[in-house]
ZAMARGU-4260 file (C-alpha; in steps of 0.2 Angstrom, whole numbers, plus 5000, padded with zeros to 4 digits):
<rodrens>
0) 6000/4489/5727 | 5983/4495/5722 | 5978/4512/5727 | 5962/4520/5726 | 5960/4539/5731
5) 5944/4547/5733 | 5940/4566/5733 | 5925/4575/5732 | 5928/4583/5716 | 5943/4587/5704
10) 5931/4598/5694 | 5928/4612/5706 | 5936/4629/5709 | 5952/4632/5719 | 5955/4613/5727
15) 5971/4614/5737 | 5969/4597/5743 | 5965/4591/5726 | 5982/4598/5720 | 5992/4589/5735
20) 5983/4571/5730 | 5987/4575/5712 | 6006/4578/5716 | 6006/4561/5728 | 5997/4552/5712
25) 6010/4558/5701 | 6024/4552/5710 | 6016/4534/5715 | 6009/4530/5697 | 6026/4525/5691
30) 6026/4511/5705 | 6009/4507/5709 | 5992/4504/5701 | 5984/4519/5706 | 5966/4527/5703
35) 5960/4543/5706 | 5939/4543/5711 | 5929/4560/5710 | 5913/4558/5718 | 5906/4573/5708
40) 5909/4580/5691 | 5904/4598/5690 | 5912/4604/5673 | 5919/4596/5658 | 5935/4596/5662
45) 5945/4595/5678 | 5952/4611/5687 | 5969/4604/5688 | 5981/4594/5675 | 5978/4576/5679
50) 5993/4563/5679 | 5995/4556/5663 | 5990/4536/5665 | 5981/4538/5679 | 5962/4533/5677
55) 5949/4544/5683 | 5932/4537/5690 | 5918/4550/5691 | 5903/4543/5702 | 5891/4558/5699
60) 5890/4568/5683 | 5882/4584/5691 | 5885/4594/5675 | 5868/4601/5670 | 5868/4592/5653
65) 5867/4576/5664 | 5852/4566/5658 | 5837/4569/5671 | 5822/4563/5658 | 5815/4545/5656
70) 5812/4533/5671 | 5831/4533/5676 | 5831/4551/5675 | 5815/4554/5685 | 5821/4540/5699
75) 5837/4550/5700 | 5829/4568/5702 | 5818/4561/5715 | 5834/4553/5724 | 5844/4569/5722
80) 5829/4578/5731 | 5833/4568/5748 | 5847/4571/5758 | 5862/4560/5761 | 5861/4547/5775
85) 5878/4542/5771 | 5888/4559/5773 | 5889/4568/5791 | 5877/4584/5791 | 5891/4595/5795
90) 5903/4590/5782 | 5906/4608/5771 | 5901/4600/5755 | 5885/4591/5762 | 5872/4601/5753
95) 5879/4593/5736 | 5876/4575/5742 | 5860/4567/5741 | 5853/4549/5742 | 5858/4548/5723
100) 5876/4551/5727 | 5873/4538/5741 | 5869/4526/5730 | 5883/4528/5718 | 5895/4528/5732
105) 5889/4511/5739 | 5889/4504/5720 | 5907/4508/5717 | 5914/4505/5735 | 5906/4488/5734
110) 5915/4482/5717 | 5932/4487/5729 | 5938/4470/5737 | 5957/4472/5736 | 5972/4485/5740
115) 5968/4502/5748 | 5954/4514/5748 | 5960/4532/5753 | 5947/4546/5758 | 5954/4564/5758
120) 5941/4573/5763 | 5929/4571/5778 | 5914/4565/5768 | 5922/4552/5757 | 5932/4545/5772
125) 5915/4543/5781 | 5908/4534/5768 | 5923/4523/5766 | 5922/4518/5782 | 5904/4513/5782
130) 5906/4504/5765 | 5922/4498/5762 | 5924/4478/5763 | 5935/4470/5776 | 5949/4464/5763
135) 5952/4483/5759 | 5964/4493/5770 | 5955/4509/5773 | 5965/4526/5777 | 5958/4543/5779
140) 5968/4560/5780 | 5960/4577/5786 | 5969/4592/5777 | 5964/4604/5790 | 5970/4608/5808
145) 5958/4600/5821 | 5955/4618/5826 | 5950/4621/5808 | 5935/4609/5810 | 5920/4612/5820
150) 5916/4602/5836 | 5900/4596/5828 | 5908/4589/5814 | 5921/4581/5824 | 5910/4573/5835
155) 5898/4566/5818 | 5914/4559/5809 | 5925/4552/5824 | 5916/4535/5825 | 5918/4532/5806
160) 5937/4538/5809 | 5938/4524/5821 | 5933/4510/5810 | 5947/4514/5798 | 5964/4506/5798
165) 5974/4522/5799 | 5969/4540/5802 | 5981/4552/5796 | 5984/4571/5801 | 5997/4582/5793
170) 6005/4586/5808 | 6013/4577/5824 | 6004/4589/5836 | 5987/4586/5829 | 5991/4566/5828
175) 5996/4568/5847 | 5976/4576/5850 | 5969/4563/5840 | 5978/4549/5850 | 5976/4555/5868
180) 5959/4563/5866 | 5948/4555/5851 | 5955/4540/5844 | 5965/4530/5857 | 5961/4511/5847
185) 5965/4518/5831 | 5982/4520/5824 | 5985/4540/5821 | 6000/4545/5809 | 6005/4561/5804
190) 6008/4563/5786 | 6013/4579/5780 | 6011/4585/5762 | 6026/4583/5750 | 6031/4598/5736
195) 6035/4594/5719 | 6053/4599/5713 | 6055/4616/5706 | 6065/4619/5693 | 6063/4638/5692
200) 6075/4651/5697 | 6076/4655/5715 | 6076/4672/5724 | 6093/4681/5725 | 6086/4691/5740
205) 6089/4708/5731 | 6069/4712/5726 | 6061/4724/5738 | 6045/4714/5738 | 6035/4704/5751
210) 6022/4691/5744 | 6008/4683/5752 | 5998/4668/5744 | 5981/4659/5749 | 5962/4662/5747
215) 5956/4680/5752 | 5946/4672/5766 | 5945/4676/5784 | 5955/4660/5790 | 5969/4666/5778
220) 5972/4683/5789 | 5975/4696/5775 | 5966/4710/5783 | 5980/4706/5798 | 5994/4707/5786
225) 5987/4722/5776 | 5986/4731/5796 | 6003/4726/5800 | 6010/4733/5782 | 6002/4749/5786
230) 6015/4750/5800 | 6030/4741/5789 | 6030/4753/5774 | 6031/4769/5787 | 6049/4761/5790
235) 6052/4754/5773 | 6044/4766/5759 | 6052/4757/5745 | 6045/4740/5747 | 6031/4733/5740
240) 6015/4719/5748 | 6010/4707/5733 | 5995/4698/5738 | 5990/4681/5726 | 5973/4675/5727
245) 5955/4676/5726 | 5940/4674/5739 | 5926/4682/5747 | 5936/4695/5756 | 5942/4704/5740
250) 5932/4721/5741 | 5935/4722/5761 | 5954/4720/5758 | 5952/4732/5744 | 5942/4743/5756
255) 5955/4741/5771 | 5969/4745/5760 | 5963/4761/5754 | 5957/4766/5772 | 5975/4763/5779
260) 5984/4773/5764 | 5994/4759/5758 | 5987/4758/5740 | 6003/4762/5733 | 6013/4749/5740
265) 6000/4735/5743 | 5991/4724/5728 | 5979/4712/5726 | 5985/4702/5712 | 5973/4689/5709
270) 5975/4671/5705 | 5991/4665/5698 | 5994/4648/5688 | 6013/4651/5690 | 6013/4656/5710
275) 6031/4650/5713 | 6038/4659/5698 | 6031/4676/5706 | 6037/4670/5724 | 6055/4669/5715
280) 6054/4686/5711 | 6052/4691/5730 | 6062/4691/5746 | 6052/4687/5758 | 6034/4676/5761
285) 6023/4681/5773 | 6009/4669/5780 | 5997/4679/5793 | 5983/4663/5795 | 5972/4663/5809
290) 5972/4645/5806 | 5981/4632/5796 | 5982/4613/5794 | 5998/4612/5784 | 6002/4627/5773
295) 6009/4623/5757 | 6013/4641/5753 | 6028/4640/5766 | 6035/4625/5756 | 6032/4633/5740
300) 6040/4648/5746 | 6055/4640/5754 | 6060/4630/5737 | 6060/4647/5730 | 6073/4653/5740
305) 6063/4662/5752 | 6062/4664/5771 | 6046/4665/5778 | 6038/4675/5791 | 6021/4667/5799
310) 6010/4669/5814 | 6014/4654/5824 | 5995/4647/5823 | 5991/4630/5833 | 5997/4618/5817
315) 6007/4621/5803 | 6020/4635/5803 | 6030/4629/5820 | 6030/4612/5812 | 6040/4619/5797
320) 6049/4635/5802 | 6066/4635/5812 | 6065/4652/5820 | 6079/4662/5816 | 6087/4650/5803
325) 6074/4649/5788 | 6060/4660/5794 | 6052/4670/5810 | 6037/4665/5819 | 6027/4677/5828
330) 6013/4674/5842 | 5996/4672/5832 | 5987/4690/5832 | 6002/4701/5837 | 6002/4713/5823
335) 6014/4724/5829 | 6025/4708/5830 | 6022/4703/5813 | 6027/4720/5808 | 6043/4720/5818
340) 6047/4702/5810 | 6045/4709/5792 | 6054/4724/5796 | 6067/4713/5804 | 6070/4703/5788
345) 6070/4718/5776 | 6083/4724/5789 | 6094/4708/5788 | 6100/4716/5771 | 6103/4705/5754
350) 6116/4694/5763 | 6106/4690/5778 | 6090/4685/5767 | 6101/4675/5756 | 6107/4665/5771
355) 6089/4661/5777 | 6084/4657/5760 | 6098/4645/5758 | 6091/4636/5774 | 6075/4638/5768
360) 6080/4628/5752 | 6087/4615/5762 | 6071/4612/5773 | 6061/4613/5756 | 6072/4598/5750
365) 6067/4587/5765 | 6048/4590/5761 | 6052/4585/5743 | 6037/4575/5735 | 6047/4559/5732
370) 6054/4558/5751 | 6034/4560/5756 | 6029/4547/5744 | 6042/4535/5751 | 6033/4538/5769
375) 6018/4534/5761 | 6023/4519/5752 | 6032/4511/5769 | 6015/4514/5779 | 6003/4508/5765
380) 6014/4493/5765 | 6014/4489/5782 | 5994/4490/5782 | 5992/4478/5766 | 6006/4465/5776
385) 5995/4468/5793 | 5978/4464/5784 | 5984/4449/5774 | 5991/4441/5790 | 5974/4444/5797
390) 5966/4435/5783 | 5977/4421/5786 | 5974/4419/5805 | 5962/4404/5809 | 5946/4411/5816
</rodrens>
């Protein structure tokens, strides 16, 4: 199969979606002809290590060194000064797009006449839906929960999603909402993210460390975790909370930690490139997000043998955690309940945490990248076969 994955940029900061796409591509490349398309290039090197042997196509060189002089450069400057007509205005990255990026997307997508085009973010998915040739299978996936998207953006992108051959969500709960309410005539399939195999040591349950991982943003709810921790540490003063990640809430969280008097036990560790190794040094992961799509940190922790305590967001944790077996779910926003659940796992003792950790390991294997890749391959083959049959049908 010829598969082309389109993303906004592989050259930006962070990039949870990009990391998921790269993991998928790295597994598929051995069996299929795969291309990765980055609409923008902002820096000389990609943020993440690219899968070897997979061509990377850049449509817009957005580096400061990109030529903007001479007739072509002046024409580009003029096009860049005009807002995009191709990308929905409420796309979170809309400001980066322009008539120039419109022209580059139009040019590239006009050259594709076979295989599958897969958009992994709302903007590029909308472009695919508008510009792909009829002979091409079109797929879009949203990596955020339906509740995590603004209603205005949803209204803007739904007419484009309706044109796709298939639209993918991360959870069955979101898929049902789309089928019943928003995309009744478009095939909607739940396709979770896969997790690469972890070859490091797993937790032995003895460490008196709780970890949390994610961007330090309002949505990830670290403020709620710190508030709960102030209660936990009164019952278990010999335990530590380590929070990995960076973001715009760092200063606020630092102040909150000081005000609650937990600076000796709660630490902001910064961004880590070896986060699973850090998880394996702990005995429990906590996810305190207000909203989630399909949080990879849960599967990453489970692959390290950690039980997980999480708020029961609208989507994500409930699909990933078997309450009481490999983790605990807490009503979303119940700070006292979160503190009690963390303490409950601590008080299970080493043997109890190990038992939950072993169950978590089994769960992680069910979501390994090869397992999820096989689901992708089966779906895409069905779509290609259907497209081929449609082309053979007399008009």
